[in-house]
N, C-alpha and C positions, 0 to 999 in steps of 0.2 A: 922764859915766857910770864909776859906782867898778868896781874890776876885778873885786869879788864879784857884780857884775851883768852883766858881759860872759859870757856861754855861751864864748866863744872863748878865753879867760883860764883856764888859762896853755898848756893843750896845744895849739889851734892856734897861737898865735903862737909858740911854741916851735919847733914843727914849721916854722912859715913862716921863723923865724929858720935853722935848721940849712939848710931849703931854699935859702935866699938864698946861703949861706955856700958851697955846691956850684956855685954858677952859674946860665947860662941857655944853653939849646943856641939853635942857629942861628934857630930858626923864634920865639926870645922866651920859649917855657916853661920853667920849673923843670926841671933834669936829675932833681931827685929827688921822688916823690911824697909825700903829707903821712904815707901810712901807712910807707914808707921810711924819712923824717927821723924819724918816731916811735920807729919800731924803733933806730935809732941812737942817739937820746937815752936811749931805756931801757937799752941796753947799755953807753952811755958811763958811766951812774947807776952800773950795778952795778959796772963795771969800777973806779970809784974810791969805791965804797963810800958812795953817796949815795942817799937816797931820790930815786926817780924824780921825784915830786911836786914835792920843794926845785928839782932840776935844771930840771925845766920852769918853776916859777916865775920862777927865775933868768935864764935863757933867755929867757922871756916878757917880762919887764921890760926887759932889754937891747933886744929887738924894737920893745917900743914907745917905748922913750928914742929910740932910731933914728928911728923912724918919725917921731914926734912933733917932733924935732928939724929933720926935712925941711921940715916944714909951712909 
């Protein structure tokens, strides 16, 4: 599937990447919600002077590369 055909690209994948960096709780769930992860991504983009969409694509690509390599 092409990235432009995947409705989760880039924002859901980017959020999941940020969530994975925060770690997991004792029950195995992520410590951050997707909403929290998205807010963090947006604030980082603003702080470094990057468009949010560009940062989302970069993080999503990293997430997909790590997931694809693990399969």
